C-alpha atoms as an extended CHARMM CRD file, in Angstrom:
* protein
*
        79  EXT
         1         1  ALA       CA             -9.7460000000       85.0750000000      107.4960000000  PROA      1               0.0000000000
         2         2  ILE       CA             -8.8500000000       88.5580000000      106.2240000000  PROA      2               0.0000000000
         3         3  ALA       CA            -12.0290000000       88.6540000000      104.1660000000  PROA      3               0.0000000000
         4         4  LEU       CA            -14.0840000000       87.8900000000      107.2780000000  PROA      4               0.0000000000
         5         5  TYR       CA            -12.3970000000       90.6820000000      109.2390000000  PROA      5               0.0000000000
         6         6  GLU       CA            -12.9280000000       93.0920000000      106.3730000000  PROA      6               0.0000000000
         7         7  LYS       CA            -16.5870000000       92.1470000000      106.1150000000  PROA      7               0.0000000000
         8         8  SER       CA            -17.2360000000       92.4610000000      109.8430000000  PROA      8               0.0000000000
         9         9  LEU       CA            -15.0060000000       95.4580000000      110.6320000000  PROA      9               0.0000000000
        10        10  GLY       CA            -15.1290000000       97.3610000000      107.3570000000  PROA      10              0.0000000000
        11        11  PRO       CA            -12.3390000000       98.0440000000      104.8510000000  PROA      11              0.0000000000
        12        12  ASP       CA            -10.7690000000      100.9380000000      106.7900000000  PROA      12              0.0000000000
        13        13  HSD       CA            -10.7260000000       99.6000000000      110.3540000000  PROA      13              0.0000000000
        14        14  PRO       CA             -7.3880000000       99.7990000000      112.2080000000  PROA      14              0.0000000000
        15        15  ASP       CA             -7.7290000000       96.1870000000      113.3940000000  PROA      15              0.0000000000
        16        16  LEU       CA             -7.8430000000       95.0920000000      109.7680000000  PROA      16              0.0000000000
        17        17  ALA       CA             -4.5860000000       96.9690000000      109.1860000000  PROA      17              0.0000000000
        18        18  THR       CA             -3.0100000000       95.0570000000      112.0640000000  PROA      18              0.0000000000
        19        19  ARG       CA             -4.1010000000       91.7290000000      110.6400000000  PROA      19              0.0000000000
        20        20  LEU       CA             -2.8560000000       92.6480000000      107.1650000000  PROA      20              0.0000000000
        21        21  ASN       CA              0.4930000000       93.6550000000      108.6570000000  PROA      21              0.0000000000
        22        22  ASN       CA              0.7090000000       90.3410000000      110.5330000000  PROA      22              0.0000000000
        23        23  LEU       CA             -0.1330000000       88.3100000000      107.4440000000  PROA      23              0.0000000000
        24        24  ALA       CA              2.4310000000       90.2530000000      105.4320000000  PROA      24              0.0000000000
        25        25  GLY       CA              5.0250000000       89.4590000000      108.1030000000  PROA      25              0.0000000000
        26        26  LEU       CA              4.2370000000       85.7590000000      107.8330000000  PROA      26              0.0000000000
        27        27  LEU       CA              4.5300000000       85.8610000000      104.0490000000  PROA      27              0.0000000000
        28        28  GLN       CA              7.7990000000       87.7620000000      104.3260000000  PROA      28              0.0000000000
        29        29  ALA       CA              9.1690000000       85.1480000000      106.7220000000  PROA      29              0.0000000000
        30        30  GLN       CA              8.2690000000       82.4930000000      104.1490000000  PROA      30              0.0000000000
        31        31  GLY       CA             10.1750000000       84.4090000000      101.4680000000  PROA      31              0.0000000000
        32        32  LYS       CA              6.9910000000       85.4360000000       99.6370000000  PROA      32              0.0000000000
        33        33  TYR       CA              8.0690000000       89.0490000000       99.2820000000  PROA      33              0.0000000000
        34        34  ASP       CA              5.8990000000       89.8980000000       96.2980000000  PROA      34              0.0000000000
        35        35  GLU       CA              2.7970000000       88.7250000000       98.1660000000  PROA      35              0.0000000000
        36        36  ALA       CA              3.7480000000       90.5650000000      101.3530000000  PROA      36              0.0000000000
        37        37  GLU       CA              4.4490000000       93.9680000000       99.8150000000  PROA      37              0.0000000000
        38        38  PRO       CA              0.8850000000       94.9020000000       98.7870000000  PROA      38              0.0000000000
        39        39  LEU       CA             -0.4180000000       93.8120000000      102.1920000000  PROA      39              0.0000000000
        40        40  TYR       CA              2.0180000000       96.1010000000      103.9910000000  PROA      40              0.0000000000
        41        41  LYS       CA              1.0650000000       98.9330000000      101.6380000000  PROA      41              0.0000000000
        42        42  ARG       CA             -2.6280000000       98.3470000000      102.2490000000  PROA      42              0.0000000000
        43        43  ALA       CA             -2.0910000000       98.2370000000      106.0160000000  PROA      43              0.0000000000
        44        44  ILE       CA             -0.2700000000      101.5730000000      105.7670000000  PROA      44              0.0000000000
        45        45  ALA       CA             -3.0440000000      103.1220000000      103.6820000000  PROA      45              0.0000000000
        46        46  ILE       CA             -5.6810000000      101.9710000000      106.1700000000  PROA      46              0.0000000000
        47        47  GLY       CA             -3.6290000000      103.2640000000      109.0780000000  PROA      47              0.0000000000
        48        48  GLU       CA             -3.1190000000      106.6550000000      107.4600000000  PROA      48              0.0000000000
        49        49  THR       CA             -6.8500000000      106.9430000000      106.8090000000  PROA      49              0.0000000000
        50        50  SER       CA             -8.1660000000      105.6170000000      110.1110000000  PROA      50              0.0000000000
        51        51  LEU       CA             -5.4580000000      106.7330000000      112.5460000000  PROA      51              0.0000000000
        52        52  GLY       CA             -3.7740000000      109.6290000000      110.7770000000  PROA      52              0.0000000000
        53        53  PRO       CA             -0.3320000000      109.8460000000      109.1740000000  PROA      53              0.0000000000
        54        54  ASP       CA              1.4870000000      110.6390000000      112.4340000000  PROA      54              0.0000000000
        55        55  HSD       CA              0.0160000000      107.8770000000      114.6030000000  PROA      55              0.0000000000
        56        56  PRO       CA              2.6710000000      105.7040000000      116.3210000000  PROA      56              0.0000000000
        57        57  GLU       CA              0.9590000000      102.4260000000      115.3690000000  PROA      57              0.0000000000
        58        58  LEU       CA              1.5590000000      103.2900000000      111.7280000000  PROA      58              0.0000000000
        59        59  ALA       CA              5.3150000000      103.1470000000      112.3600000000  PROA      59              0.0000000000
        60        60  THR       CA              5.2060000000       99.3550000000      112.7080000000  PROA      60              0.0000000000
        61        61  SER       CA              3.8640000000       98.8030000000      109.2030000000  PROA      61              0.0000000000
        62        62  LEU       CA              6.1790000000      101.4580000000      107.7510000000  PROA      62              0.0000000000
        63        63  ASN       CA              9.1800000000       99.7850000000      109.3930000000  PROA      63              0.0000000000
        64        64  ASN       CA              8.1160000000       96.3540000000      108.2150000000  PROA      64              0.0000000000
        65        65  LEU       CA              7.6490000000       97.5590000000      104.6490000000  PROA      65              0.0000000000
        66        66  GLY       CA             11.0650000000       99.2220000000      104.7750000000  PROA      66              0.0000000000
        67        67  ASN       CA             12.6810000000       95.9830000000      105.9110000000  PROA      67              0.0000000000
        68        68  LEU       CA             10.9180000000       94.0700000000      103.1580000000  PROA      68              0.0000000000
        69        69  LEU       CA             12.0700000000       96.5370000000      100.5210000000  PROA      69              0.0000000000
        70        70  VAL       CA             15.6470000000       96.2480000000      101.7630000000  PROA      70              0.0000000000
        71        71  ALA       CA             15.3610000000       92.4550000000      101.5320000000  PROA      71              0.0000000000
        72        72  LYS       CA             14.1640000000       92.8750000000       97.9310000000  PROA      72              0.0000000000
        73        73  GLY       CA             17.0810000000       95.2000000000       97.1660000000  PROA      73              0.0000000000
        74        74  LYS       CA             14.7830000000       98.2130000000       96.6540000000  PROA      74              0.0000000000
        75        75  TYR       CA             16.9300000000      100.5330000000       98.7260000000  PROA      75              0.0000000000
        76        76  ASP       CA             15.6320000000      103.7940000000       97.2580000000  PROA      76              0.0000000000
        77        77  GLU       CA             12.0330000000      102.8230000000       98.0110000000  PROA      77              0.0000000000
        78        78  ALA       CA             12.9490000000      101.6650000000      101.5190000000  PROA      78              0.0000000000
        79        79  GLU       CA             14.2880000000      105.0720000000      102.4330000000  PROA      79              0.0000000000
């Protein structure tokens, strides 16, 4: 499904970032932390590019990545 969104919306569309963030959340809930992390990071990169680094919607992905990193014991990265 992500590939279809990327194809139809483009690789830097904010809606794609939302879907990546949601998929990462699902993977995190399933304990698949290593699969979730790059999706959160990609969602953040898209958000920074398409919305700007200070946009409030970006905070959701940043918070989610921080929580994931804490769960993985990567406290310095989570900060």
